[in-house]
MARNUDO-371585 format. One record per residue: y, z, x of N, C-alpha, C in turn; residue in three letters. Coordinates in steps of 0.02 Angstrom, whole numbers. Layout:
PT    n.y    n.z    n.x   ca.y   ca.z   ca.x    c.y    c.z    c.x res
PT      Y      Z      X      Y      Z      X      Y      Z      X ALA
...
This chain:
PT    n.y    n.z    n.x   ca.y   ca.z   ca.x    c.y    c.z    c.x res
PT   -147  -1260    139   -205  -1222    161   -187  -1182    223 MET
PT   -209  -1120    227   -196  -1077    285   -231  -1104    347 SER
PT   -203  -1087    404   -232  -1107    468   -302  -1075    474 HIS
PT   -350  -1109    506   -418  -1082    514   -420  -1013    545 PRO
PT   -375   -997    592   -376   -929    620   -355   -876    570 LEU
PT   -312   -895    523   -293   -848    470   -354   -834    426 VAL
PT   -394   -885    412   -457   -874    375   -502   -826    413 PHE
PT   -506   -834    479   -548   -789    518   -521   -717    517 GLN
PT   -455   -709    519   -426   -643    513   -445   -612    446 LEU
PT   -439   -650    394   -456   -623    327   -530   -605    323 ARG
PT   -573   -643    355   -644   -626    355   -655   -562    395 PHE
PT   -623   -555    453   -630   -494    493   -606   -434    452 ALA
PT   -551   -442    416   -527   -387    372   -580   -370    320 ARG
PT   -608   -421    288   -657   -408    234   -719   -374    261 SER
PT   -740   -391    322   -798   -358    352   -781   -286    371 GLU
PT   -720   -273    392   -697   -205    406   -703   -164    342 PHE
PT   -679   -192    287   -681   -157    222   -754   -147    200 VAL
PT   -794   -199    206   -865   -195    186   -902   -140    224 ARG
PT   -885   -133    288   -918    -82    329   -899    -11    309 GLY
PT   -849     -2    268   -827     65    248   -841     81    175 LEU
PT   -874     36    140   -890     48     70   -934    111     64 GLN
PT   -919    151     14   -958    211      1   -940    270     46 GLY
PT   -891    263     88   -871    316    134   -831    369     96 LEU
PT   -849    432    105   -813    486     72   -751    506    114 SER
PT   -704    537     80   -644    562    115   -664    612    168 ASP
PT   -712    655    152   -733    707    199   -760    675    263 GLU
PT   -804    626    257   -831    594    317   -780    550    353 ASP
PT   -735    518    315   -684    477    346   -637    518    390 ALA
PT   -631    582    376   -585    625    413   -618    664    469 ARG
PT   -683    658    476   -718    693    530   -704    657    596 LYS
PT   -685    696    645   -670    667    710   -726    686    759 ARG
PT   -763    636    780   -816    646    829   -788    625    897 LEU
PT   -772    673    937   -739    660   1000   -783    617   1045 MET
PT   -754    573   1084   -682    565   1095   -649    515   1047 PRO
PT   -685    492    997   -658    442    951   -609    473    902 SER
PT   -566    431    874   -526    451    817   -570    449    755 ASN
PT   -547    478    701   -585    475    639   -577    406    607 CYS
PT   -621    391    561   -621    326    528   -557    314    489 ILE
PT   -533    364    453   -471    353    414   -413    337    460 SER
PT   -412    365    520   -359    348    568   -363    275    587 TRP
PT   -424    249    596   -430    178    617   -403    131    564 SER
PT   -407    150    501   -379    109    447   -303    106    454 ILE
PT   -272    164    464   -200    167    474   -179    132    538 GLY
PT   -221    135    589   -206    102    653   -204     26    645 HIS
PT   -250     -1    607   -249    -73    596   -191    -94    551 LEU
PT   -172    -50    505   -112    -64    465    -51    -65    511 ALA
PT    -48    -19    558      7    -17    607      9    -83    645 TRP
PT    -49   -109    667    -49   -172    704    -26   -230    660 GLN
PT    -48   -232    597    -25   -284    551     51   -283    545 GLU
PT     79   -224    537    152   -218    531    185   -238    597 GLN
PT    159   -214    652    189   -226    718    193   -301    733 ARG
PT    140   -337    720    139   -408    736    173   -451    683 TYR
PT    149   -448    622    170   -496    571    238   -480    541 TRP
PT    256   -417    538    320   -399    510    373   -386    564 LEU
PT    359   -340    610    410   -320    658    423   -374    710 THR
PT    372   -395    746    384   -444    800    405   -512    774 ARG
PT    378   -534    718    390   -602    696    441   -609    640 LEU
PT    459   -554    606    508   -558    553    562   -505    558 GLN
PT    558   -464    609    608   -411    620    612   -364    560 ASP
PT    554   -346    532    551   -300    475    506   -241    492 LYS
PT    524   -183    465    481   -124    471    475    -94    401 VAL
PT    418   -104    371    407    -82    303    393     -6    300 LEU
PT    352     18    346    333     88    348    343    115    419 LEU
PT    404    139    435    418    160    504    374    217    528 PRO
PT    349    259    483    308    315    504    243    293    539 GLU
PT    221    231    527    161    207    560    169    205    636 LEU
PT    231    194    658    244    189    730    235    255    767 ASN
PT    233    310    732    222    375    763    155    407    743 THR
PT    125    382    689     62    411    665      0    373    687 GLN
PT      6    307    695    -54    266    705    -49    217    763 PHE
PT      1    223    805      9    176    860    -45    186    912 CYS
PT    -55    135    954    -98    143   1011    -67    197   1056 GLY
PT   -104    249   1071    -77    303   1112    -49    361   1071 GLY
PT    -43    353   1005    -21    408    963    -74    463    962 CYS
PT    -53    524    951   -100    579    945   -146    567    885 LEU
PT   -209    581    895   -257    574    840   -247    627    787 GLY
PT   -258    609    726   -256    657    671   -306    633    618 HIS
PT   -313    670    565   -365    656    515   -334    646    446 THR
PT   -302    589    435   -267    577    371   -316    566    313 PRO
PT   -293    579    252   -335    566    193   -353    492    187 PRO
PT   -414    479    168   -439    411    163   -400    370    113 LEU
PT   -387    397     54   -351    357      3   -281    338     25 ASP
PT   -248    383     64   -181    367     88   -182    311    140 GLU
PT   -231    312    185   -233    259    236   -254    192    205 THR
PT   -298    193    155   -314    130    121   -252    102     86 TRP
PT   -213    146     54   -153    123     20   -104     91     70 GLN
PT    -95    123    127    -51     96    179    -78     29    204 VAL
PT   -142     25    217   -173    -37    242   -163    -93    191 TRP
PT   -179    -81    128   -170   -133     77    -97   -155     71 HIS
PT    -51   -108     76     20   -125     73     40   -172    130 THR
PT     18   -157    190     36   -198    248      2   -266    247 LEU
PT    -60   -268    227    -95   -332    222    -61   -377    171 VAL
PT    -43   -348    114     -8   -387     62     60   -411     86 ALA
PT     94   -372    127    159   -392    154    151   -446    208 ALA
PT     97   -444    245     87   -492    300     62   -560    276 ALA
PT     21   -561    224    -12   -623    204     35   -681    187 ASP
PT     90   -671    151    134   -728    137    159   -762    202 PRO
PT    176   -722    252    197   -750    316    140   -788    349 PHE
PT     81   -758    351     24   -790    383      7   -857    351 LEU
PT     17   -862    285      3   -924    250     49   -981    269 ASP
PT    105   -966    301    152  -1019    320    138  -1049    389 THR
PT     93  -1019    427     83  -1038    496     49  -1106    503 LEU
PT     76  -1146    548     48  -1212    565     21  -1208    636 LEU
PT    -20  -1257    654    -50  -1258    721      3  -1253    776 ALA
PT     58  -1289    767    110  -1288    819    144  -1219    824 GLU
PT    146  -1182    769    175  -1115    770    134  -1069    815 ASP
PT     69  -1078    814     24  -1034    851     30  -1043    927 LEU
PT     56  -1099    949     62  -1114   1020    130  -1096   1049 LEU
PT    180  -1087   1007    248  -1075   1030    254  -1006   1062 ARG
PT    281  -1006   1124    292   -943   1159    354   -909   1130 VAL
PT    347   -846   1114    403   -807   1087    412   -745   1129 GLN
PT    470   -714   1122    484   -653   1159    504   -599   1109 VAL
PT    471   -541   1114    490   -483   1074    543   -446   1114 TYR
PT    605   -449   1090    664   -429   1129    663   -357   1154 ALA
PT    647   -306   1113    654   -238   1139    616   -226   1204 PRO
PT    558   -256   1211    518   -244   1271    512   -306   1315 GLN
PT    544   -361   1296    540   -424   1332    467   -446   1343 GLN
PT    427   -440   1290    357   -459   1292    350   -531   1268 VAL
PT    319   -573   1309    305   -642   1289    237   -646   1256 GLU
PT    232   -687   1203    169   -695   1168    170   -760   1129 PHE
PT    112   -780   1106    107   -834   1057     77   -804    994 THR
PT     94   -834    938     66   -810    875    -10   -818    875 ILE
PT    -34   -872    906   -107   -882    911   -140   -825    948 GLY
PT   -110   -801   1002   -139   -744   1038   -137   -681    996 SER
PT    -83   -672    958    -80   -613    914   -134   -616    861 LEU
PT   -147   -676    834   -201   -683    785   -268   -665    816 LEU
PT   -282   -692    875   -345   -677    908   -351   -603    923 LEU
PT   -298   -573    949   -299   -502    965   -314   -460    902 ARG
PT   -284   -478    847   -294   -441    785   -365   -450    759 THR
PT   -391   -511    761   -460   -523    740   -508   -481    781 ILE
PT   -500   -484    847   -545   -445    891   -537   -371    881 TYR
PT   -476   -349    867   -464   -278    855   -501   -254    792 HIS
PT   -500   -296    740   -539   -279    680   -613   -273    696 TYR
PT   -640   -320    735   -711   -317    751   -726   -256    794 TRP
PT   -682   -238    839   -692   -179    880   -699   -117    836 TYR
PT   -651   -108    790   -653    -48    748   -708    -52    695 HIS
PT   -728   -111    675   -785   -117    629   -847    -89    664 THR
PT   -858   -109    725   -916    -83    763   -911     -8    776 GLY
PT   -852     13    797   -842     84    810   -855    126    747 GLU
PT   -829    102    691   -838    139    628   -911    142    608 ASN
PT   -949     88    620  -1020     89    604  -1056    140    648 GLN
PT  -1038    143    712  -1068    192    757  -1051    263    734 ALA
PT   -989    275    713   -970    341    688  -1009    358    625 LEU
PT  -1017    310    581  -1054    322    519  -1127    338    535 ARG
PT  -1156    305    583  -1225    320    603  -1229    391    630 GLN
PT  -1180    412    670  -1179    480    696  -1172    532    641 GLN
PT  -1139    511    587  -1130    556    529  -1192    557    485 LEU
PT  -1242    517    502  -1305    517    464  -1308    467    408 GLY
PT  -1260    422    404  -1260    372    351  -1315    321    363 HIS
PT  -1346    299    310  -1399    249    314  -1381    190    269 THR
PT  -1421    138    273  -1410     77    233  -1341     47    244 ASP
PT  -1319     48    306  -1253     19    323  -1260    -56    330 LEU
PT  -1205    -93    322  -1207   -165    331  -1235   -183    400 PRO
PT  -1273   -237    401  -1301   -261    463  -1268   -327    482 GLN
PT  -1249   -332    545  -1223   -394    573  -1162   -419    534 PHE
PT  -1149   -483    538  -1091   -514    507  -1111   -536    437 VAL
PT  -1066   -528    390  -1079   -548    320  -1084   -623    311 GLY
PT  -1066   -646    253  -1076   -715    233  -1021   -762    261 ASN
PT  -1022   -770    327   -971   -810    360   -975   -884    339 ILE
PT  -1036   -908    323  -1044   -978    306  -1006   -997    242 ASP
PT  -1001   -952    196   -964   -966    135   -892   -940    138 ASP
PT   -881   -882    170   -816   -851    168   -769   -873    224 GLU
PT   -795   -891    281   -752   -910    337   -789   -959    384 ALA
PT   -810  -1016    358   -847  -1063    400   -801  -1094    452 PRO
PT   -833  -1124    502   -793  -1159    553   -753  -1214    520 TYR
PT   -689  -1217    536   -645  -1270    513   -609  -1298    574 LEU
PT   -603  -1363    578   -567  -1394    633   -493  -1377    627 ALA
PT   -462  -1366    684   -389  -1353    684   -353  -1418    668 HIS
PT   -299  -1411    630   -259  -1471    614   -189  -1465    641 SER
């Protein structure tokens, strides 16, 4: 069974996806300053998934172009929605097998990402990623409201069934 924080990450991902259901390519690419467009945020989260779960922890880079198109601090652009969803799904599918191997003791171990000599724990990376998804979920809902969208998801989805509290083991 996956670690409880991995379940929470998957729930945050599913809520991110739920919040974008019914979004058109045209609206996903509209940039309401100073925010990036919604399709960019999808690619940005794919970049983070690759950066943490593949690059930092497995020394792999599946899609190097993400490091210049969707990084924190990269110039904003308005990519096609279907392309960013494809990239996101590819990275999530590549990350999940690794995430499924994590044990409680793995999450506490201090590691160093050599190129920048950055110290981190996998547990902190999981928390940062979960919170990052929630940040962009909220931002995307605000952007959709500004675009005039109605009947958007309210609050958190079915956490009791999909990601209930589980004791750490």
